[in-house]
Structures are given as structure tokens and as C-alpha cells.
SEVO-216319 format. One record per residue: z, x, y of N, C-alpha, C in turn; residue in one letter. Coordinates in steps of 0.05 Angstrom, whole numbers, plus 5000, padded with zeros to 4 digits. Layout:
N
ZXYZXYZXYa;...
This chain:
392
500050194981500149995003500350245020m;498250125039498550325068500450255085r;500750405101504250405111503550295140r;504350155157504250075185505850345202r;504150355226506550435245505450435273t;508450375288508150325312510050435333r;509050565354511050685368512050535386k;515050575396516550365417514650565440v;515250385463514050515481516150645495k;515850895502517651115508520251035535k;521751145518524051015540525851325545s;528351255533529951485532529151665502v;527951585495527251695459524551805460l;522951965469520551965476518851995442d;521252165424519752155403519551965373e;521351715385521151395366519651385348l;518651345334517451255315517951085299t;517950805299518350625275516250485252i;516850545229515750575209515950295190v;513550115199513449845187512249835162a;514149845137512349835118514149665084g;513549815064514749735039518049835054p;520449705041523049745053524749765082g;522849735094523449765121522749515145r;523749455149523949225177524249265205r;523649085224524749255248525548985267e;526049025295525748785310526748895330r;524448925356524649075379525348945404v;527348895425527248705446525548835466g;525348775491523748845507524449085518s;522749285531523849485550525649535559r;526949295574528149305593531249285573a;530949215559532949155538534149435519a;531149565513531749765491533849935500v;536049905472538850085483540650045498g;540249825517542649795539542749455528y;541549285518543249025515543748895487g;543748635484543648585462541048505448p;539248525456536248545444536048815437r;537949015426536549245426535849295396a;534249435394532349485374534749505352m;533849385330535149335297532349435277d;533649515251531049685238532449715214t;531449825191532749815166530450085154s;532650245138530850465129531950485094v;529850535076530550605053532850825042e;534550805021535550965019536351014993a;535051184982535551154950535250854929g;533650864940531950514922534150304941g;535450324964537550114975535650144997r;536049875016535249835042538349765056e;537550025076540550005092539349935122v;541249735134540549605162542149845185r;540249955204541450035227540649855248v;543249815259543849575277543049825316s;542549705331541749825353540350085348s;538350155335537750455319536850605352a;536050505370535050615389537350705413d;539450685400542550695425542951075427r;543051135446543051525450544951535446v;544451785417547651815410547852155416i;545952395425545852595440543652565458f;545152615483543952645504541552905510p;539352845513537353085520539153325535a;537753565523538953875538536253945548t;537154215560535154405558533254425539e;534754415515532654635497532654375472r;533754115472533353915455532453625462t;531253435454530553245472533153025455p;533152825467535152605469534552505439a;537352465423537052235400538752095394l;537651845385538451675373539651595352a;541251365345542451415323539951255304k;538051185302536051225274536451545270l;535551645293534851975287536752135271d;539451995269541152145264541452045235v;540351775234540051645204538251775191v;535951855203532851975188534352225184e;535152385195535952685193537852645163y;539552455162540652535141539152445118y;537952255115536352245089533852375088l;533152585112531252755104532753065083a;535253115090536553305079538453165054v;537052895048538652775025539952955004g;539153064991539353254961541853414968d;541553534994543953685005545953605010g;546153435023548653265036549753135010i;548153034998549652904973551553214953m;549353374955551053644949554153604953r;553453674975555853704988558453514989a;557153254981559152964985559552884968l;557852894939558452704921561052754910r;562452434903564452414895566552544905r;566452524934569152754936570552454967r;573052524959573652284983573852445010p;572052345026570952375051572352255080t;573052345101573152215123571252225140t;570552045153568652065172569252055202l;568152225213568452245247566252125254e;567051865271565551705280565651695316r;563251755324562351695348561051445360w;561851275346559750915359558650905389p;559151115411558551025430557251285434k;556451515420555051695425556052025438g;554852255437556952455434556152505471v;557652385483556852355517559252495536h;558552615549560652785570562952495580p;565452535578567652355579568652185559g;567352305535567352085507570452215490i;572452095493575052175488575052165461v;576452385440576552325411579952235409i;580452095393583352045381584252245368s;586552275369588352525359590852415348t;591852595325594352415315596152385342r;596452565364598952575384597352335409q;594552305406593752145423590951945420s;592051615412590251405406588751305421r;587251165419584651005430583751105443g;582151345436579851435437577151295436g;574651425443572551285436570951435413d;571551595404571151735378573751795365a;573451795338575951805316575251895289f;576751995276577052015242577851835231f;576151745212577151485197578151565166q;579751535163580851625133581251375115k;580051115120580950925099578250775110r;577350695081574750555080574350395101v;572950265115572450075136572449785124p;573749545137572349375129569849235130r;569449165115566948995108563749185095g;565449395087564149595075562549425051a;559849535050557749505028559949485005p;558649364979560149404949559249674945d;556849784951556449944943557250284945y;559450244971561050414977563650424962v;563950634950566350704923568150824943r;570450894931573150944948574251074930t;576251384938578451544917580951474928a;582751434917585751504928586651714931r;587251794959588552074968590752074977i;593552234971596152244991596152445001d;596852385025597652575046600652665043f;600952965052603153065051606052855060p;604452785082606752535088608352335065s;607352275041607852145019605451865025g;604151855044601951595057599851665036r;598951425031596251485015593751255025h;591151275022589651185029587051175014a;585551025008583250975004580351065011d;578651245013577751445032574951365016e;572551285032570151375026569251605003v;567951474983567551734964565151664956c;562751854974559751764965558351844941p;557451644929556351734898553151724904t;552251534926549151584936548451624958e;545751644970545551684993544351525015l;545651184998545451075017548350915030a;550151075017553251115025553051295056v;551251565048551151725085549851505104v;547751465092545751195108547351065123a;549350865108550850685122553250785140w;554551015138556651205144555051305176a;552951405178550651445202549751205215a;549850995207549150735216552750635233q;554250755223556450635238556550815252m;555451045256556051165288558051445272g;558451535243558751755231556651945237t;557752215253557252425258556352625240i;559652655234561152955220562452815184t;561952905165563052815143565153045140f;567353005129569453145117570753185092h;569853215074569853145047572253285032p;573353245022575653405011574853574990w;576953804982575554004959576553884937p;575853624928577353514907574753254904v;574653244875572853004859574552774860r;572752584860574552264849576152244828e;575752474800575952464776579052544776s;578852764801581752944797583152894827d;584052864839584452904870586853084877v;587453154855590053304860589553604851d;587053614839586553964841583253994849r;583254204868581454214878579354444871p;576954364873575154474854573454754872d;574454784893572254874920574955034933e;575255324937577055484955573155514977l;575355425008574255455032575255685039r;573555875052574856125075572556095094l;574756035112574255925147573956155159d;572156255169572656515186572056485218l;573856455236574456285257574356525278d;572856545300573256775318574756675342p;576056775352577756845370578156905403q;579156825411577556935443577057215441e;575557255452574557565448572557595431g;571757475411569757465387567357335386t;565757295372563957075372563157115346d;559456985345559256925311558457185298f;557357335325555857575314558957765290a;561357745304563657855289564257705258d;564257475258564857355238562457365219a;559957445232558257515207558257725204v;559757935216559758225198563158205179r;564558035191566257925173566357905148v;564657675145562957545127561557725102a;560257895116558658135095560558275083a;563058335089565158485076567058345063e;566858105070567857805050566157725030a;563357835035561557785012562157994988r;562558274999564058494977566758494958l;568158334975570258254964570858054943l;568557844953568457634923566757734899l;565157994908563058084889566158304862d;567558464881569458534868571058354844d;571558094855572857874837571657704828l;569457844827567357614804566657384818g;567057324838565757074846563257104859y;562656794864559856774876560656604903r;559756644924560756514951558256474956g;558156284976556256044986557056055010f;555256135034555956065062553955925077p;555955825101554355645120555755665151k;553455575166555255655198556155335201t;558855375222560355255221558955035236s;557055015248557054875268557154985303g;558055185292559555255313558955605322g;561855785322560856025323561956145299r;563555935289564656075256562956165236g;563556185218562256215183564656105167v;562955895150564955785129563255955098h;564856005079564856075050565855905032i;564055745018565255594998564555724970y;566655774955566955844921567155644902v;566655564888567055324868568955404852r;570855294842572855444820573655194806i;574655294784576455044768577654904775e;577454574760580054454773582354424763p;583354694764586054744752589754784761r;588054834789590454844803591054784829w;593754744832593754554857593254634878s;593954484903593254504931594954754941f;597054774932598654994940598355234926t;596955294902595855424886593455584911e;591755384913589355384924589955584950v;590955484966591955614988593155834988r;594555914968596056134961593356384951h;591656284938589856454939587956514963a;587456314977586556375005587956565028a;590256535022592356715036591257035020i;591557005004590957284988588157384993a;586957194993583657395010583557445032f;584957285052585357395077586757665084g;588357695069590657925073589258145058r;588158165044586158285026584158385052e;583158215063581158215081581458445104l;583858365121585358495135585658775128e;586758805109586359145091584259355101r;582459185087579159245087578859225121r;578659045136577859055161580159085180l;582059335175584059355203583459295229p;584659085247583858985269581458815272g;580358785252578358615257578358275241e;579858305230581057965209583957995218v;584757705216587557635222589357375202t;590557425195591657125184593657025199t;594557105222596257035236596056725241k;597956575237597756275247597956295269w;600356335293600656315316598356425331w;597156275349595256405362595256665377k;598156675393599456925401599057135390e;598857105364599057365343596657415338e;594257295338591657375325590457575348r;590157585368588957805384586157645380g;584057965399580857815382580257965362a;580257745341580157775320578457535304r;577357555282575957385266578957255248i;579356995253582456825237581556825210f;581856815193580856665158583856425150l;582556285164584756015166585155895140d;587455965134587255915104589055645104y;589655505122591055245118588855065124n;586155135117584554895108584054875083q;584954975066586054945036588454805033n;590254725044592354545049591554215044a;593054095031592453865014591553715046r;589953555055588653395075588153545102d;587853745089585453885113583053985103r;580853835122577753915115576353955133t;573054115125572154225136569854045141i;568154005149565454015165563453975131a;562653855125560153925105558754045113s;557154195088554054395088552554075101a;551654135118548753945130549753695148y;552953745152553753575172552553605209s;552753385223552053445243555053525259v;554553725282557053635301556653605322r;559553455332558953285364558853495386p;556753615384556153745403553753755425r;553153845446550753795456549053945440p;546053765440544253995425544153845391g;546353755381546153625355546053835337a;547754055340548054305316548654235293p;548454285270548454235240549554495234v;551654375212553054655197551354715175s;550054885177547754985164548155125133a;546855085107547055245088544855495097p;546155735083545255965085544456055065l;542956275055542456575041543856725044l;545256905034546657155045545057305067w;542157345050540057505066539757385094e;539757215100539057025118542157095145e;544757135134546357215160545057325179l;545757515174545757685199542657605220p;541557515209539257485228538057165244e;540456965232540756735256542056725273v;541856565292544056385311544856145307a;547656075314547955845301546055525318p;545155625338544155445350540755365347e;540755595323538055495309537555295293d;539855165289540355015263540554655280f;539254505281539654225297538654035281t;540053795286537953565281535353575280v;534053705298531153705305529753945283a;531354135277530054305269530754365238t;532854235230532954345202531954125183v;530553895182528953795169527053975150p;525054085177522854235172524754405141a;525054605158526954725142527554695121r;528554475116530054445084527354315075f;525554175088522654185068521254455056a;521654615083520254795070521455045043a;523855115048525455245025527355095012i;528354855018529354745001533154775009g;534454754995537454744993539055024987d;539155245001540155495005542855484989p;544455264984546055204958545955054934h;543455044931542754874904544654974885a;544555224881546255334857549355294855e;550055224875553255194876555055054854i;553854904846554754674822554554854789d;552855074793552355234772554255304754e;556755474771558855644756562055604773v;564255524754566355514765568555684762a;569555874779570556154776574056014777h;574556214759577256234755579156304779t;581656224788582256304815585856504804l;584756534779587556844771587857034789q;584357134791585457394800586357424831p;585757184847586457244879590357114869l;590956944848593556864853595257114841l;594057304825595157564813595557704847d;593657704861593557904882596957764902l;596757434909598157274926600857444908y;600657454882603757544866605157784876a;602957974876602958254886604558314905r;602158174928603858084950607158024961d;607757814949609957744946611357804938e;611158004921613658144907614158444928a;612358534947612558654973613658594988e;614458384990615258225008613758075033g;611157985021609157825039609157575023e;610657335032610557085011609356855028g;608756625023607856405043607356385077d;606056235078606456235118605656015122m;607055995149606855675158604855475154p;605055245155603554995153603054965179y;600454815181600354655212603454445222p;603154455247605254315255605954015246p;604153865231603953525231604553585207s;605253785192606253745164608453725158y;610153635134613553645138614053945120p;615854015119617454245115616554215086k;615354475079614454545052615454735035m;615154655014616754884994615855204999e;617855375001617455645000616355705025g;615555535044614155625074617755765093e;616255955105617456075121619055925143p;620155985163620655865196618255765206k;617455575214615555465225616455435257r;615555695260617255725289615555975310v;613355835334612656045350613456305353q;612856475343614556875354616156815381p;614856765404615256815423617356635428s;618556425415620056145418622156285398r;622556445381623956485359625856675362d;628956565373630956735388631956825358r;631256795335632956975306630957155301d;628057105311626957385296628257545302r;626857775275627958105285625758165299d;626258325321624458425337623458645341r;624758775320625059105311623159065296r;621358925280619458925261616459055286r;
């Protein structure tokens, strides 16, 4: 069957093309109404064999920048469809927090936090009311003792539906629905501190790769969508969140020893200096990282892009956006396509942690929002700790 295409008259979205054909319907208001009134454009997309309705499809989510065009809700939905295999590899059967920006990523938009609620954008940890029946959930427990039924993507239509609901970024837990208490992924977050940048994170990532090789691990790097680098390692789902976090601490400490003055595991910012912070707490229960292929809520719609190790020294974070990643994906596929082929034992890192602990380097602080955790040292900013031994 021939597909019919019809271009919407240019307004805020110069490149918007609506395809009318099998599995795709549209309803377009007048030009004056497009994006602004109750007759804004509605359409539908085909996602993995399901039809998903996209309301207000021409609502501007990302304003134009000097380098990038304006992007509408439909552009975001179609981006996720274009990288479907990749985003599903990152999310499949994982409880996932939805970072929703229903009004778009515009100046003045406020995001809700634990401390300040009522913003225009927010993190959704519980499945929204009225979700389609194909949206599965997984029950997860928080450190506070509360629990939630989170969206657990099992098919591409769930991603499209979430994007149509204003989801910009997907934050999956490092577990699968079959066992939500034992992670199957070690996440190494290399976070540039003030005075450092992406190039510094790349240099540290190169040493991290050598350490992974020494441990017998295969790591998969990606941009954070900002200045950082993330490295994922699939592990056997045999250990608790606490043990996986201990493994990340051990990895960070060994990296500190290999790159003195360049890497830090210090939790308190006042102690980090101009170094790359390995954020071990990203492996704590209820801490998540933007998934591979997730769009980040920043000007230009950058993407957390999976990479080959060989590419890492040659790229810049701004190379990867909603506008550029689909063509890259079509050309080379998913650099993380083999990530599920092997799952490693965590024991080498747990042995390192035990060695450090025997030498007086035990657990490290959790984030402020957590209850006091077993084995955790005193959780107080060093400059405010009156009992701290300042002779150290």
C-alpha cells in the first residue's frame, strides 16, 4: 500500500512531516491553533505492532538553539521509535522512573525535588493512572521502607506512550522484574567536578577500561548527555545493592590509586577538588542513571549515547542529539548490542573491598535522603564535623 505524506505548514516546527498511512492517523487544527489551542494536532504512531496516540503532537518540547532546530513532542516520540532496539535493550523488564517534562524544556520551567514540590517537571516513580493495559509494572522497595509499582517496559509501545506523556529521560533501576533486590548491572559514573571537563572524564575512562580488563570485566561506555562518562558492566544477579555499592567503592579506590590527584571517591564536594568523581552511590538502592539513548532535558536535546571504546577519545557530548543519533543508529546499529552476552562475577571487587576494609578503609557516606545505613560512617560534612580528627 502506498503511503501518503502531508507536510504541516511551517510554523514553529519547520521539519514536521505527518505520515498518513497504515497504523497512522492525524487530526490537525488550523495554523493559528497549531501548538497553542485546544485544536492542536493529534496523531498516532505505530510502535512494535501497537498504535499509540500522541496528543498535542506539535507542542514544542525543545526550543531551537543556534545549533539545533525546535523539536516537538512527536519528534521526541519518533526519536525513541528510531532507536527502538537500543532503548529497549536499556530498559527491558527494568523498573523505570520517568522524568517528565510535559510543558517542555523551556527557560523558567521548575523541576520538582524531594525538598521542593509542585514544579512543572517531575520524576514519576509510580505508574500513572489510566496507563494502557499493556504497561506492566514491577514493585520496588525504597530505603525508607515505602514501596511503589513502577513502569516496567516490556515492549516499545510503552516507551512511545511514556514519551507522549512528556517523558524526556528514562531512569531504569539496575535490576530486572524477576528479582528486584539483586542488581544485574554495575554502574560506574565518572562525574567531572569544577575545574575538569569531558576530556578529563575520557582520560579517566581509559584507565578504568584497563582496570576492567585486569578484573576480567567487559565494560560498555556511554556519554552521560552532559560532561560525564558512564560505564556499564553486566553482573550476575547474586549480590545485594549494598554489595554492588561496595564493589563500586572498591573500583573507585583502585582508580584513585592508579590516577592520584585525578580521581576521587570523596562524597562531600568540599573534599573533591578539580578531579573526576566516581559516584559510587549511583549503585545504592533507589539511585538511578539516565539510560542509554535517553534524551536529557537540556538545550539542544542531547542524548546519553552508547559508544565504542575506540570512539570515546574522538567525540564530544554535543555530537549526540535527538536530531543526529537516529542516523547514527541506522548506520552502525547499537554499540551496546553485545552487553547482555556475558554477566560477570562481582567477587574480585568484593575481595578488593575486603582488603581495603582490613586496612581501615570501610564504608562511605550515603546520600542525605537515606536513613542511617548499616556500617555507614558518620554522615556529616567534614567542615562541620566538630569531632573530626583534624590531624589526619
